[in-house]
C-alpha positions in Angstrom: 0.0 0.0 0.0 2.8 2.4 0.8 4.6 1.8 -2.5 1.4 2.2 -4.3 0.7 5.5 -2.6 4.2 6.9 -3.5 3.8 5.7 -7.1 0.4 7.4 -7.5 1.5 10.6 -5.9 4.6 10.7 -8.1 2.7 10.1 -11.3 0.0 12.8 -10.5 2.6 15.3 -9.3 4.6 14.9 -12.6 1.4 15.4 -14.6 0.5 18.5 -12.6 4.0 20.0 -13.0 3.8 19.3 -16.7 0.5 21.1 -17.0 1.7 24.1 -14.9 4.9 24.3 -17.0 3.0 24.5 -20.2 0.7 27.3 -18.8 3.4 29.1 -16.9 1.4 29.0 -13.7 -0.1 26.5 -11.1 -3.8 27.1 -11.3 -6.0 26.1 -8.4 -8.4 24.2 -10.6 -5.5 22.1 -11.9 -4.2 21.4 -8.4 -7.7 20.4 -7.2 -8.2 18.0 -10.2 -4.8 16.4 -9.6 -5.6 16.0 -5.9 -8.9 14.3 -6.7 -7.2 12.0 -9.2 -4.8 10.9 -6.4 -7.5 10.3 -3.9 -9.7 8.3 -6.2 -6.8 6.1 -7.4 -5.5 5.5 -3.9 -8.9 4.7 -2.4 -10.8 3.0 -5.2 -8.2 2.2 -7.9 -7.1 3.4 -11.3 -10.5 2.9 -12.9 -11.9 5.6 -10.7 -9.2 8.2 -11.6 -11.3 10.2 -14.0 -14.6 9.6 -12.3 -15.2 13.3 -11.7 -18.9 12.7 -11.4 -18.4 10.6 -8.3 -16.5 13.4 -6.5 -19.0 16.0 -7.8 -21.9 14.1 -6.4 -20.2 13.7 -3.0 -19.5 17.5 -2.9 -23.1 18.3 -3.7 -24.3 15.9 -1.0 -21.9 17.5 1.6 -23.1 20.9 0.6 -26.8 19.9 1.0 -26.0 18.3 4.4 -25.0 21.8 5.7 -28.6 22.9 5.1 -30.3 19.6 6.0 -33.0 21.2 8.1 -33.9 23.8 5.5 -34.3 21.8 2.3 -35.6 18.4 1.1 -33.4 15.4 1.2 -31.5 14.7 -2.0 -32.4 11.1 -2.1 -32.0 10.7 -5.9 -28.6 12.1 -5.8 -27.6 10.0 -2.9 -28.9 6.8 -4.6 -26.9 7.6 -7.7 -23.8 8.2 -5.7 -24.2 4.9 -3.8 -24.7 3.0 -7.1 -21.6 4.5 -8.6 -19.5 3.9 -5.5 -20.7 0.3 -5.2 -19.4 -0.4 -8.7 -15.9 0.7 -7.8 -15.9 -1.2 -4.5 -17.0 -4.4 -6.2 -13.9 -4.3 -8.3 -11.6 -3.7 -5.4 -8.6 -3.1 -7.7 -5.3 -4.6 -6.5 -3.2 -1.9 -4.6 -6.2 0.3 -3.7 -7.4 0.9 -0.2 -10.7 -0.9 -1.1 -8.6 -4.0 -1.9 -6.6 -3.8 1.3 -9.8 -3.6 3.3 -11.3 -6.6 1.4 -8.2 -8.7 2.1 -7.9 -7.9 5.8 -9.0 -10.8 8.0 -11.7 -9.9 10.5 -10.4 -10.3 14.0 -11.2 -8.8 17.4 -8.7 -6.0 16.5 -10.5 -5.1 13.3 -14.1 -5.2 14.6 -16.4 -2.4 13.3 -16.5 -0.6 16.6 -12.7 -0.2 16.5 -13.2 2.1 13.5 -14.9 4.8 15.6 -13.5 4.3 19.1 -10.9 6.7 20.3 -9.2 3.9 22.2 -10.0 0.2 22.0 -9.0 -2.8 24.1 -9.8 -6.5 23.6 -10.7 -8.6 26.7 -13.1 -11.2 27.9 -15.8 -9.2 29.7 -16.4 -12.1 32.0 -12.8 -12.1 33.2 -12.8 -10.2 36.5 -9.0 -9.9 36.7 -8.6 -8.6 33.2 -11.4 -6.1 33.5 -9.9 -4.8 36.8 -6.5 -4.6 35.1 -7.9 -2.5 32.3 -9.7 -0.3 34.8 -6.5 0.3 36.6 -4.7 1.2 33.3 -7.4 3.4 31.9 -8.8 5.0 35.1 -12.2 5.6 33.7 -14.7 8.2 35.0 -17.6 6.0 33.9 -18.0 2.3 33.2 -21.0 1.7 30.9 -21.7 -2.0 30.2 -23.1 -2.7 26.7 -24.5 -6.0 27.8 -25.5 -7.4 31.2 -23.3 -10.5 31.0 -20.2 -8.8 32.3 -18.1 -9.7 35.4 -20.2 -8.2 38.1 -17.4 -8.8 40.7 -15.2 -6.4 38.7 -18.0 -3.7 38.6 -18.5 -4.1 42.4 -14.8 -3.7 43.0 -14.6 -0.6 40.9 -17.6 1.0 42.7 -16.1 0.2 46.1 -12.4 1.1 45.5 -12.2 3.7 42.7 -13.8 6.9 41.5 -15.4 5.2 38.5 -19.2 5.4 38.2 -20.8 2.2 37.0 -23.9 2.9 34.8 -26.5 2.3 36.0 -24.9 0.3 38.9 -23.2 -3.0 39.5 -26.3 -4.1 41.4 -28.5 -3.4 38.4 -26.2 -5.4 36.1 -26.1 -8.3 38.6 -29.9 -8.4 38.9 -30.8 -8.0 35.2 -28.4 -10.7 33.9 -30.2 -13.3 36.0 -33.8 -14.0 35.0 -34.6 -15.6 38.3 -33.3 -12.6 40.3 -35.0 -10.0 38.2 -38.3 -12.0 38.4 -38.0 -12.1 42.1 -37.4 -8.4 42.3 -40.4 -7.7 40.1 -42.6 -9.9 42.2 -41.4 -8.4 45.5 -42.4 -4.9 44.3 -45.8 -6.1 43.1 -45.4 -6.1 39.4 -47.7 -8.3 37.3 -45.7 -11.1 35.9 -46.6 -14.4 34.1 -46.2 -17.7 36.0 -42.7 -19.3 35.6 -40.6 -22.2 36.6 -36.8 -22.9 36.4 -35.6 -26.3 35.3 -32.2 -28.0 35.5 -33.1 -31.2 33.6 -35.4 -32.2 30.8 -37.5 -34.1 33.4 -37.9 -30.9 35.5 -38.7 -28.9 32.3 -41.5 -31.4 31.4 -42.9 -31.2 34.9 -42.8 -27.3 34.8 -44.5 -27.2 31.4 -47.1 -29.7 32.8 -47.9 -27.2 35.5 -47.9 -24.1 33.3 -49.7 -25.6 30.3 -49.3 -25.3 26.5 -48.2 -23.2 24.8 -45.2 -22.4 27.0 -42.2 -20.2 26.4 -38.8 -21.7 27.0 -35.9 -19.2 27.6 -32.3 -19.2 28.7 -31.7 -18.3 32.3 -29.7 -15.2 31.3 -30.6 -12.1 29.4 -29.9 -12.6 25.7 -31.9 -9.9 23.8 -34.4 -12.5 22.8 -32.0 -15.0 21.4 -32.6 -18.7 22.1 -36.3 -18.4 23.0 -38.7 -21.1 21.9 -42.5 -21.7 22.1 -43.3 -25.3 23.1 -46.7 -26.3 21.8 -46.5 -30.1 22.6 -44.3 -32.6 24.4 -42.0 -33.1 21.5 -41.3 -29.3 21.4 -40.3 -29.5 25.1 -37.4 -31.9 24.5 -36.3 -29.9 21.4 -36.4 -26.7 23.5 -34.3 -28.3 26.2 -31.5 -29.1 23.8 -31.7 -25.8 21.9 -32.2 -23.2 24.7 -29.4 -24.6 26.8 -26.8 -23.5 24.1 -27.2 -19.9 25.3 -27.8 -20.5 29.0 -25.3 -19.5 31.6 -24.1 -23.0 32.5 -25.7 -24.9 29.6 -28.0 -26.6 32.2 -30.7 -24.4 33.5 -33.7 -22.9 31.5 -36.8 -21.0 32.5 -40.4 -21.9 31.4 -43.0 -19.1 31.3 -46.7 -19.4 31.0 -47.7 -18.0 27.6 -49.5 -14.7 27.8 -52.1 -14.2 25.1 -51.1 -10.6 24.5 -52.0 -8.0 21.9 -48.7 -6.3 21.8 -45.1 -6.7 22.7 -43.9 -3.3 23.8 -40.6 -1.6 24.8 -40.9 1.4 27.0 -37.7 3.5 27.6 -37.5 4.8 31.2 -34.8 7.4 31.4 -33.5 8.1 34.9 -31.6 11.3 35.4 -31.4 14.5 37.5 -34.3 16.9 37.0 -32.7 20.4 36.6 -35.8 22.0 38.1 -35.6 20.0 41.4 -32.1 18.7 41.5 -33.5 15.3 42.2 -33.7 12.0 40.3 -36.6 11.8 38.0 -37.9 9.5 35.3 -38.9 10.3 31.7 -40.6 8.0 29.2 -40.5 7.5 25.5 -43.5 6.8 23.3 -44.0 3.0 23.4 -42.2 1.0 20.8 -44.1 -2.0 19.4 -42.1 -5.0 18.1 -42.6 -8.4 16.7 -40.4 -11.5 17.1 -40.1 -14.7 15.2 -38.8 -17.6 17.2 -37.2 -15.2 19.7 -35.4 -13.0 17.2 -36.4 -9.4 16.5 -38.1 -9.0 13.1 -39.6 -5.5 13.1 -40.3 -2.6 15.4 -42.4 0.6 15.2 -43.0 3.7 17.2 -45.5 4.8 18.4 -47.7 1.8 18.9 -51.4 1.9 19.7 -52.3 1.5 23.4 -55.2 2.5 25.4 -54.6 5.4 27.9 -55.1 3.0 30.8 -52.6 0.5 29.3 -50.1 3.3 28.8 -50.5 4.5 32.4 -50.0 1.0 33.6 -46.9 0.5 31.4 -45.3 3.7 32.7 -46.1 2.6 36.2 -44.4 -0.7 35.7 -41.4 0.9 34.0 -41.0 3.5 36.7 -41.2 1.0 39.6 -38.7 -1.5 38.2 -36.2 1.2 37.1 -36.5 2.9 40.5 -35.9 -0.4 42.3 -32.7 -1.0 40.3 -31.6 2.6 40.7 -28.8 4.6 39.1 -28.9 6.8 36.1 -29.4 6.0 32.4 -31.8 4.3 30.1 -33.8 1.3 31.1 -35.4 -0.7 28.3 -38.5 -2.3 29.9 -40.1 -5.1 27.9 -43.9 -5.5 28.4 -46.8 -7.6 27.2 -50.0 -5.7 26.7 -53.4 -7.4 26.7 -56.2 -4.9 26.5 -55.7 -2.5 29.4 -53.6 -5.1 31.3 -49.8 -4.9 31.2 -47.4 -7.7 32.2 -43.7 -7.2 33.0 -41.4 -9.4 30.9 -37.8 -8.2 31.3 -35.6 -5.2 31.7 -32.2 -4.1 30.3 -30.2 -1.4 32.0 -29.1 0.0 28.6 -30.5 0.8 25.2 -31.6 -2.5 23.7 -32.1 -3.8 20.2 -35.5 -2.2 19.9 -34.0 1.2 20.8 -32.2 1.5 17.4 -35.4 2.9 15.9 -35.2 6.0 18.1 -32.3 7.2 16.0 -34.9 8.1 13.4 -38.1 8.8 15.4 -37.0 10.9 18.4 -35.4 14.2 18.9 -32.7 12.4 20.8 -32.1 8.7 20.4 -32.0 6.2 23.2 -28.2 6.2 22.9 -28.1 10.1 23.2 -30.4 9.9 26.1 -28.2 7.3 27.8 -25.3 9.6 27.6 -27.3 12.7 28.6 -28.6 10.9 31.7 -25.2 9.8 32.7 -23.7 13.3 32.4 -26.7 15.0 33.9 -27.7 16.9 30.7 -31.3 17.8 30.0 -33.6 14.9 28.9 -35.9 15.2 25.9 -37.6 12.0 24.7 -39.9 13.8 22.3 -41.2 11.8 19.3 -40.7 13.8 16.2 -42.0 11.4 13.6 -43.6 7.9 13.4 -41.2 5.3 12.1 -40.5 1.6 11.8 -37.5 -0.7 11.2 -37.1 -4.2 9.7 -34.1 -6.4 10.5 -32.1 -7.8 7.6 -31.3 -11.4 8.3 -28.9 -13.8 6.5 -30.7 -16.9 5.2 -27.6 -19.1 4.9 -24.1 -19.5 6.2 -21.6 -17.2 4.3 -17.9 -16.8 4.8 -17.8 -13.8 2.6 -20.6 -11.3 2.7 -21.9 -8.8 0.2 -25.3 -7.0 -0.3 -27.4 -6.4 -3.3 -30.5 -4.1 -3.7 -29.2 -1.3 -1.4 -29.9 1.4 -4.0 -33.4 -0.1 -4.7 -34.2 0.0 -1.0 -33.1 3.6 -0.7 -35.5 4.6 -3.5 -38.3 4.5 -1.0 -39.0 7.9 0.5 -37.7 8.6 4.0 -35.9 5.3 4.1 -32.4 4.4 5.4 -30.3 1.3 5.5 -27.7 0.5 8.1 -25.3 -2.5 7.6 -23.6 -3.9 10.7 -20.3 -4.7 9.0 -20.3 -8.3 9.9 -17.9 -10.1 7.5 -19.5 -13.6 7.9 -23.0 -14.9 8.4 -24.9 -17.8 9.6 -28.6 -18.6 9.1 -30.7 -16.0 10.9 -27.8 -13.7 11.8 -28.8 -10.0 12.0 -26.9 -8.2 9.3 -28.5 -4.8 9.1 -31.5 -2.7 9.6 -33.9 -0.9 7.2 -35.6 2.1 8.8 -38.4 4.3 7.5 -40.4 7.3 8.7 -43.8 8.3 7.5 -47.0 10.1 8.6 -48.1 7.1 10.6 -46.5 4.0 12.1 -48.5 1.8 9.8 -47.3 3.5 6.7 -43.7 3.4 8.0 -44.0 -0.4 8.6 -45.2 -1.0 5.0 -42.4 1.2 3.6 -39.7 -0.5 5.7 -40.9 -4.0 4.8 -41.0 -3.2 1.1 -37.5 -1.7 1.2 -36.1 -4.6 3.2 -37.5 -7.0 0.6 -35.1 -5.4 -2.0 -32.0 -6.3 0.0 -30.3 -9.7 -0.3 -27.4 -10.9 1.8 -25.2 -12.9 -0.5 -21.6 -13.7 -1.4 -22.0 -12.2 -4.9 -20.0 -9.0 -5.3 -22.2 -6.0 -4.7 -21.8 -3.7 -1.8 -19.1 -5.5 0.2 -19.2 -5.6 4.0 -15.5 -6.3 4.4 -14.7 -7.6 1.0 -13.2 -11.1 1.2 -12.6 -11.0 4.9 -13.4 -14.1 6.8 -15.4 -13.9 10.0 -15.1 -15.7 13.3 -17.8 -18.4 13.9 -19.9 -17.4 16.9 -20.5 -19.8 19.7 -24.2 -19.7 18.8 -23.6 -20.6 15.2 -26.5 -22.5 13.5 -28.9 -22.3 16.4 -31.9 -23.9 14.9 -34.6 -21.9 16.8 -34.0 -18.8 14.7 -36.1 -18.3 11.7 -35.5 -15.9 8.8 -38.4 -13.6 8.0 -39.1 -13.6 4.3 -41.4 -11.1 2.6 -43.5 -12.5 -0.2 -43.2 -10.8 -3.5 -46.1 -9.5 -5.5 -47.1 -6.7 -3.1 -49.1 -4.0 -4.9 -47.2 -0.8 -4.1 -49.1 2.4 -3.0 -47.5 5.1 -5.1 -47.2 7.4 -2.1 -44.9 4.9 -0.4 -42.4 5.0 -3.2 -42.5 8.7 -3.8 -39.8 11.1 -2.6 -38.5 14.5 -3.3 -35.6 14.2 -5.7 -32.9 16.8 -6.3 -33.0 19.1 -9.2 -30.0 18.7 -11.5 
């Protein structure tokens, strides 16, 4: 790459000097053109050298971004830019930066998050000693776990013997990572919960299901963002669930069986705990409820707001406030609820923005992630909904060692629609690979728009828009878990013209 860079710069510099010599001056336009030639060759390859239209489109998009709140989105221009860029990336010419990225193996050190983090460290989050070692080295002001399954002993040690503030607290992480513990907490404070039993053998599970009745939900005994859940509808399903669910349980032995609640809605309510500037005391704010749908325990789609009666909404806020107050600390709590008419049942709680919170990046004035940071730092909280929206998860439907995407431009043709790819270099059946999000005048319209756009995208190994080019991924521990289904949207949907319309730029 270094030799290639020197060669390209040398060639373009000589061409520039030759042009300047013939004209007797170094004009700014000539310098700019030469610089752009260099950039395109280094990043995308020689075929992109003279692609002035690509750079022009990027410049126009950047200029429009400076006035984003005062003029319509230039979706047509953006789509043409993506399409042209995808063509260059698919070629990944030898010696270009695109080719280097494509050939770089995916490891812990090259994970997508490392591309944006100021500093990054790799460690087993369950290793108490290693976590404490890093804490001693870094001396953090705040420790914010991204998942609950972290070494709680390390968090407790930091709270007791350092100035670090654990968000929301070590106690909250300890309680929420254990389903039995969080259930007992919910019951002790009088929250409505469905009946449940824990089982350490297939015989105990059969006995538990016999008490609870069919259908019955079988879950891991640790919080897993919905992964590994199964619905048992008969005796045969119970034995299958025992073998499947244990793969993501804490000790591969214990599972929990829950009585099935015949609910109308699955809802996430964000409870944001922070300091109220008006009183100087802790207070709780709530988002508009987020509806979501799962297939076999994996998130399929989500939308905000979702329809609830006023009584149900009051009950939901009461449940969210009581469980978040009991766990304490500051930050965002994602409270999962079942809604049946006016009745609300507590399901689970995460002391962090969860998967269903990703939609808030499009629908709220401040996303759940923004609100988490604001709550931690004591900044003002504003959970205002600015537009209805919906998201559909992009799943892989087969195991792939090399990942590419097709149909991105087609998906982006839908008005008020965006696509986020997670940058995972490898895939297994059912793996979450990205998210299609749309906004609209109503949540129902946004759901239709997001579903139609998601239908255009295919996760494949065929060169298109490359995730990490030819990089090979690391097989996850949960690879090929059979309880995850891929959601497929049937073709032949008659499209409402208003769903596909958008304000294009004027050339």
